[in-house]
DSSP file (Angstrom, degrees, kcal/mol; ACC not computed):
  #  RESIDUE AA STRUCTURE BP1 BP2  ACC     N-H-->O    O-->H-N    N-H-->O    O-->H-N    TCO  KAPPA ALPHA  PHI   PSI    X-CA   Y-CA   Z-CA
    1    1 A M              0   0    0      0, 0.0     2,-0.3     0, 0.0     0, 0.0   0.000 360.0 360.0 360.0 140.0    0.0    0.0    0.0
    2    2 A T        -     0   0    0      1,-0.0     3,-0.1     3,-0.0     0, 0.0  -0.680 360.0-122.5 -95.4 149.4    1.3    3.5   -0.8
    3    3 A S        -     0   0    0     -2,-0.3     3,-0.1     1,-0.1    -1,-0.0  -0.565  39.8 -89.3 -85.5 153.9    1.2    6.4    1.6
    4    4 A P        -     0   0    0      0, 0.0     2,-0.3     0, 0.0    -1,-0.1  -0.283  49.9 -98.6 -60.9 146.4   -0.6    9.6    0.7
    5    5 A V        -     0   0    0     -3,-0.1     2,-0.4     1,-0.0    -3,-0.0  -0.511  39.2-146.8 -69.1 126.8    1.5   12.1   -1.1
    6    6 A Q        -     0   0    0     -2,-0.3     3,-0.1    -3,-0.1    -1,-0.0  -0.813  11.3-125.7 -99.0 134.4    2.8   14.7    1.4
    7    7 A E        -     0   0    0     -2,-0.4     5,-0.1     1,-0.1    -1,-0.0  -0.586  38.7-100.1 -74.0 136.2    3.2   18.3    0.3
    8    8 A P    >>  -     0   0    0      0, 0.0     4,-1.7     0, 0.0     3,-0.8  -0.292  25.4-126.6 -58.0 140.8    6.8   19.5    1.1
    9    9 A S  H 3> S+     0   0    0      1,-0.3     4,-2.6     2,-0.2     5,-0.2   0.819 109.3  61.2 -61.0 -29.7    6.8   21.6    4.3
   10   10 A T  H 3> S+     0   0    0      1,-0.2     4,-2.1     2,-0.2    -1,-0.3   0.877 103.4  50.0 -65.7 -34.8    8.6   24.4    2.4
   11   11 A S  H <> S+     0   0    0     -3,-0.8     4,-2.2     2,-0.2    -2,-0.2   0.914 111.1  48.5 -67.0 -43.0    5.5   24.7    0.0
   12   12 A R  H  X S+     0   0    0     -4,-1.7     4,-2.6     1,-0.2    -2,-0.2   0.920 112.2  48.7 -62.6 -43.6    3.2   24.8    3.0
   13   13 A E  H  X S+     0   0    0     -4,-2.6     4,-1.8     1,-0.2    -1,-0.2   0.889 108.6  54.0 -64.7 -38.8    5.3   27.5    4.7
   14   14 A F  H  X S+     0   0    0     -4,-2.1     4,-0.6     2,-0.2    -1,-0.2   0.928 110.8  46.1 -60.1 -45.0    5.4   29.5    1.4
   15   15 A V  H >< S+     0   0    0     -4,-2.2     3,-1.1     1,-0.2     6,-0.3   0.931 111.2  51.8 -63.9 -45.7    1.6   29.5    1.2
   16   16 A K  H 3< S+     0   0    0     -4,-2.6    -1,-0.2     1,-0.3    -2,-0.2   0.808 114.1  44.1 -62.0 -29.5    1.2   30.4    4.9
   17   17 A Q  H 3< S+     0   0    0     -4,-1.8    -1,-0.3    -5,-0.2    -2,-0.2   0.487  88.3 114.1 -94.4  -3.3    3.6   33.4    4.4
   18   18 A S  S <X S-     0   0    0     -3,-1.1     4,-2.2    -4,-0.6     5,-0.2  -0.357  72.5-127.1 -69.7 148.7    2.1   34.6    1.2
   19   19 A S  H  > S+     0   0    0      1,-0.2     4,-2.3     2,-0.2     5,-0.2   0.852 109.2  56.6 -64.4 -34.6    0.3   38.0    1.2
   20   20 A L  H  > S+     0   0    0      2,-0.2     4,-2.2     1,-0.2    -1,-0.2   0.928 109.1  45.0 -63.0 -45.0   -2.8   36.4   -0.4
   21   21 A Y  H  > S+     0   0    0     -6,-0.3     4,-2.5     2,-0.2    -2,-0.2   0.891 111.6  52.9 -66.2 -39.3   -3.1   33.9    2.5
   22   22 A Q  H  X S+     0   0    0     -4,-2.2     4,-2.3     2,-0.2    -2,-0.2   0.896 109.4  49.1 -62.9 -40.2   -2.4   36.6    5.1
   23   23 A E  H  X S+     0   0    0     -4,-2.3     4,-2.6     2,-0.2     5,-0.2   0.904 109.7  52.2 -64.5 -41.6   -5.2   38.7    3.6
   24   24 A F  H  X S+     0   0    0     -4,-2.2     4,-2.7     1,-0.2    -2,-0.2   0.934 110.8  47.2 -58.7 -47.1   -7.5   35.7    3.6
   25   25 A L  H  X S+     0   0    0     -4,-2.5     4,-2.2     2,-0.2    -2,-0.2   0.900 112.3  49.2 -63.4 -41.2   -6.8   35.1    7.3
   26   26 A A  H  X S+     0   0    0     -4,-2.3     4,-1.8     2,-0.2    -1,-0.2   0.917 113.2  46.6 -64.8 -42.9   -7.3   38.8    8.2
   27   27 A E  H  X S+     0   0    0     -4,-2.6     4,-2.2     2,-0.2    -2,-0.2   0.917 111.2  51.9 -65.5 -42.9  -10.6   39.0    6.4
   28   28 A R  H  X S+     0   0    0     -4,-2.7     4,-2.4     1,-0.2    -1,-0.2   0.898 107.5  53.1 -59.6 -41.3  -11.8   35.7    8.0
   29   29 A E  H  X S+     0   0    0     -4,-2.2     4,-2.1     1,-0.2    -1,-0.2   0.899 108.5  49.7 -61.3 -41.5  -10.9   37.1   11.4
   30   30 A E  H  X S+     0   0    0     -4,-1.8     4,-2.4     2,-0.2    -1,-0.2   0.890 110.0  50.9 -64.3 -39.7  -13.1   40.2   10.7
   31   31 A I  H  X S+     0   0    0     -4,-2.2     4,-2.6     2,-0.2    -2,-0.2   0.913 109.7  50.0 -64.6 -42.6  -16.0   38.0    9.6
   32   32 A L  H  X S+     0   0    0     -4,-2.4     4,-2.2     2,-0.2    -2,-0.2   0.880 110.4  50.0 -64.4 -37.7  -15.7   36.0   12.7
   33   33 A K  H  X S+     0   0    0     -4,-2.1     4,-2.8     2,-0.2    -2,-0.2   0.925 111.5  48.9 -63.4 -44.0  -15.7   39.2   14.8
   34   34 A H  H  X S+     0   0    0     -4,-2.4     4,-2.8     1,-0.2     5,-0.3   0.905 109.8  52.3 -61.9 -42.0  -18.8   40.4   12.9
   35   35 A K  H  X S+     0   0    0     -4,-2.6     4,-2.3     1,-0.2    11,-0.4   0.924 111.4  46.4 -59.3 -45.7  -20.5   37.0   13.5
   36   36 A W  H  X S+     0   0    0     -4,-2.2     4,-2.5     2,-0.2    -2,-0.2   0.939 114.3  46.6 -63.8 -47.8  -19.8   37.2   17.2
   37   37 A L  H  X S+     0   0    0     -4,-2.8     4,-2.5     1,-0.2    -2,-0.2   0.924 115.5  44.8 -62.7 -45.5  -21.0   40.8   17.5
   38   38 A E  H  X S+     0   0    0     -4,-2.8     4,-2.4     2,-0.2     6,-0.2   0.884 112.7  51.6 -67.8 -37.8  -24.2   40.3   15.5
   39   39 A S  H  X>S+     0   0    0     -4,-2.3     4,-1.7    -5,-0.3     5,-1.0   0.909 111.7  47.0 -64.0 -42.2  -25.0   37.0   17.3
   40   40 A E  H  <5S+     0   0    0     -4,-2.5    -2,-0.2     2,-0.2    -1,-0.2   0.919 112.7  49.8 -63.6 -43.6  -24.6   38.8   20.7
   41   41 A R  H  <5S+     0   0    0     -4,-2.5    -2,-0.2     1,-0.2    -1,-0.2   0.899 118.1  38.3 -62.6 -41.6  -26.8   41.7   19.5
   42   42 A L  H  <5S-     0   0    0     -4,-2.4    -1,-0.2     2,-0.2    -2,-0.2   0.653 107.3-122.6 -87.4 -16.4  -29.5   39.4   18.2
   43   43 A G  T  <5S+     0   0    0     -4,-1.7     2,-0.3    -5,-0.2    -3,-0.2   0.597  81.2  68.8  86.9  10.7  -29.3   36.9   21.0
   44   44 A Y  S   <S-     0   0    0     -5,-1.0     2,-0.5    -6,-0.2    -2,-0.2  -0.984  92.8 -87.5-154.5 159.6  -28.6   33.8   18.9
   45   45 A D        -     0   0    0     -2,-0.3    -9,-0.1     1,-0.2     3,-0.1  -0.560  31.8-166.3 -71.8 118.3  -25.9   32.4   16.7
   46   46 A I        -     0   0    0     -2,-0.5     4,-0.5   -11,-0.4    -1,-0.2   0.625  37.6-124.3 -82.6 -12.2  -26.4   33.8   13.2
   47   47 A G     >  -     0   0    0      3,-0.1     4,-1.9     2,-0.1     5,-0.2   0.151  20.8 -86.1  84.2 156.2  -24.0   31.3   11.6
   48   48 A F  H  > S+     0   0    0      1,-0.2     4,-3.2     2,-0.2     5,-0.2   0.907 121.6  54.0 -67.2 -43.4  -20.9   31.8    9.5
   49   49 A E  H  > S+     0   0    0      1,-0.2     4,-2.5     2,-0.2     5,-0.2   0.922 111.3  44.5 -61.7 -45.1  -22.7   32.1    6.1
   50   50 A R  H  > S+     0   0    0     -4,-0.5     4,-2.5     2,-0.2    -1,-0.2   0.917 115.2  49.0 -64.3 -41.8  -25.1   34.8    7.2
   51   51 A A  H  X S+     0   0    0     -4,-1.9     4,-2.9     2,-0.2     5,-0.2   0.914 111.0  51.1 -62.6 -42.5  -22.2   36.7    8.9
   52   52 A L  H  X S+     0   0    0     -4,-3.2     4,-2.6     2,-0.2     5,-0.2   0.954 113.1  43.3 -59.1 -52.6  -20.1   36.4    5.8
   53   53 A L  H  X S+     0   0    0     -4,-2.5     4,-2.2     1,-0.2    -1,-0.2   0.898 116.0  48.1 -63.4 -41.0  -22.8   37.7    3.5
   54   54 A D  H  X S+     0   0    0     -4,-2.5     4,-2.4    -5,-0.2     5,-0.3   0.916 113.0  47.9 -65.4 -43.6  -23.7   40.5    5.9
   55   55 A W  H  X>S+     0   0    0     -4,-2.9     4,-3.2    -5,-0.2     5,-1.7   0.910 111.5  50.1 -64.9 -42.4  -20.1   41.5    6.4
   56   56 A I  I  <>S+     0   0    0     -4,-2.6     5,-0.5    -5,-0.2     4,-0.3   0.940 114.8  44.4 -59.9 -46.5  -19.4   41.5    2.7
   57   57 A R  I  <5S+     0   0    0     -4,-2.2    -2,-0.2    -5,-0.2    -1,-0.2   0.876 128.0  25.9 -66.4 -39.0  -22.5   43.7    2.0
   58   58 A K  I  <5S+     0   0    0     -4,-2.4    -2,-0.2    -5,-0.2    -3,-0.2   0.791 134.8  12.8 -98.1 -31.6  -21.9   46.1    4.9
   59   59 A H  I  X5S+     0   0    0     -4,-3.2     4,-2.6    -5,-0.3     5,-0.2   0.648  92.8  88.3-127.6 -19.7  -18.2   46.2    5.7
   60   60 A R  I  ><S+     0   0    0     -5,-1.7     4,-2.9    -4,-0.3     5,-0.3   0.906  91.3  49.1 -59.4 -47.7  -15.8   44.6    3.1
   61   61 A E  H  ><S+     0   0    0     -5,-0.5     4,-2.3     1,-0.2    -1,-0.2   0.927 115.6  43.3 -59.5 -47.0  -15.3   47.6    0.9
   62   62 A G  H  > S+     0   0    0      2,-0.2     4,-2.4     1,-0.2    -1,-0.2   0.884 113.5  52.0 -65.9 -38.9  -14.4   49.9    3.7
   63   63 A W  H  X S+     0   0    0     -4,-2.6     4,-2.1     2,-0.2    -2,-0.2   0.926 111.6  46.2 -63.6 -44.5  -12.3   47.3    5.5
   64   64 A R  H  X S+     0   0    0     -4,-2.9     4,-2.7    -5,-0.2    -2,-0.2   0.904 111.7  51.5 -65.6 -40.6  -10.3   46.7    2.3
   65   65 A A  H  X S+     0   0    0     -4,-2.3     4,-2.5    -5,-0.3    -1,-0.2   0.916 110.1  49.6 -62.1 -42.4   -9.9   50.5    1.7
   66   66 A A  H  X S+     0   0    0     -4,-2.4     4,-2.5     2,-0.2    -1,-0.2   0.895 111.6  48.7 -64.2 -39.9   -8.6   51.0    5.2
   67   67 A R  H  X S+     0   0    0     -4,-2.1     4,-2.8     2,-0.2    -2,-0.2   0.902 110.7  50.4 -66.1 -41.3   -6.1   48.1    4.8
   68   68 A R  H  X S+     0   0    0     -4,-2.7     4,-1.0     2,-0.2    -2,-0.2   0.933 113.0  46.6 -60.8 -44.7   -4.9   49.5    1.5
   69   69 A H  H  < S+     0   0    0     -4,-2.5     3,-0.3     1,-0.2    -2,-0.2   0.917 114.2  47.5 -63.9 -43.7   -4.4   52.9    3.1
   70   70 A H  H >< S+     0   0    0     -4,-2.5     3,-0.9     1,-0.2    -2,-0.2   0.904 115.4  44.4 -64.5 -42.5   -2.7   51.4    6.1
   71   71 A H  H 3< S+     0   0    0     -4,-2.8    -1,-0.2     1,-0.2    -2,-0.2   0.581  99.3  72.1 -80.6  -9.9   -0.3   49.3    3.9
   72   72 A A  T 3<  +     0   0    0     -4,-1.0    -1,-0.2    -3,-0.3    -2,-0.2   0.394  68.2 126.2 -86.6   4.7    0.4   52.1    1.5
   73   73 A A  S X  S-     0   0    0     -3,-0.9     3,-2.1     1,-0.1    -3,-0.0  -0.300  78.1 -81.9 -59.9 147.1    2.5   53.9    4.1
   74   74 A P  T 3  S+     0   0    0      0, 0.0    -1,-0.1     0, 0.0     3,-0.1  -0.236 115.1  15.7 -54.8 133.2    6.0   54.7    2.8
   75   75 A G  T 3  S+     0   0    0      1,-0.3     2,-0.4    -3,-0.1    -2,-0.1   0.391  97.2 117.5  87.0  -3.2    8.4   51.8    3.0
   76   76 A S    <   -     0   0    0     -3,-2.1     2,-0.5    -5,-0.1    -1,-0.3  -0.801  61.8-131.3-101.2 141.5    5.8   49.1    3.6
   77   77 A A        -     0   0    0     -2,-0.4    -4,-0.1    -3,-0.1    -5,-0.1  -0.759  30.2-176.2 -87.3 128.0    5.2   46.3    1.1
   78   78 A S    >   -     0   0    0     -2,-0.5     3,-0.6     1,-0.1   -10,-0.0  -0.976  34.1-144.1-127.8 138.7    1.6   45.9    0.3
   79   79 A P  T 3  S+     0   0    0      0, 0.0    -1,-0.1     0, 0.0   -11,-0.1   0.665 108.5  46.7 -69.6 -13.1   -0.2   43.3   -1.9
   80   80 A F  T 3  S+     0   0    0    -13,-0.1   -12,-0.1   -12,-0.1    -8,-0.1   0.506  84.5 117.6-103.8  -7.8   -2.4   46.2   -3.0
   81   81 A A    <   -     0   0    0     -3,-0.6     2,-0.3   -10,-0.1    -9,-0.0  -0.303  46.5-160.1 -65.6 143.3    0.2   48.8   -3.7
   82   82 A T        -     0   0    0    -10,-0.0     3,-0.1     3,-0.0    -2,-0.1  -0.881  26.7 -99.1-119.6 155.6    0.4   50.1   -7.2
   83   83 A A        -     0   0    0     -2,-0.3     2,-0.0     1,-0.1     0, 0.0  -0.478  47.2-101.9 -70.7 142.0    3.3   51.8   -8.9
   84   84 A P        -     0   0    0      0, 0.0     2,-0.5     0, 0.0    -1,-0.1  -0.342  34.6-122.1 -64.2 146.1    2.9   55.6   -9.1
   85   85 A V        -     0   0    0     -3,-0.1     2,-0.8     2,-0.0    -3,-0.0  -0.779  14.2-136.3 -93.0 129.5    1.9   56.9  -12.4
   86   86 A D        +     0   0    0     -2,-0.5     3,-0.2     1,-0.1    -1,-0.0  -0.778  29.4 169.9 -86.4 111.4    4.2   59.5  -14.1
   87   87 A R    >   +     0   0    0     -2,-0.8     3,-1.4     1,-0.2    -1,-0.1   0.179  44.1 106.5-108.1  15.0    2.0   62.2  -15.4
   88   88 A K  T 3  S+     0   0    0      1,-0.3    -1,-0.2     2,-0.1    -2,-0.0   0.845  76.6  56.0 -63.8 -34.0    4.7   64.7  -16.4
   89   89 A G  T 3         0   0    0     -3,-0.2    -1,-0.3     1,-0.2    -2,-0.1   0.405 360.0 360.0 -82.1   4.3    4.3   64.1  -20.1
   90   90 A Q    <         0   0    0     -3,-1.4    -1,-0.2     0, 0.0    -2,-0.1   0.467 360.0 360.0 -89.4 360.0    0.6   64.9  -20.2
């Protein structure tokens, strides 16, 4: 019998340290906070799916904008940063 193929630990570590994965974890944490707050407010567990949809509709855009602004500080590497546009020739 063969053993299941194991992904190299370096690949797993690369994924865990990637900016995309870090953004996913940060967003998930915000959704879980929203789930907890809304569940407390309503007096029952609203569930992850309802919290996810509600958070996306109400908070995601502002949260992402705030993260972009925070990560755009000079000297910080951001997965959302864009190169400045040279408009001198216009």
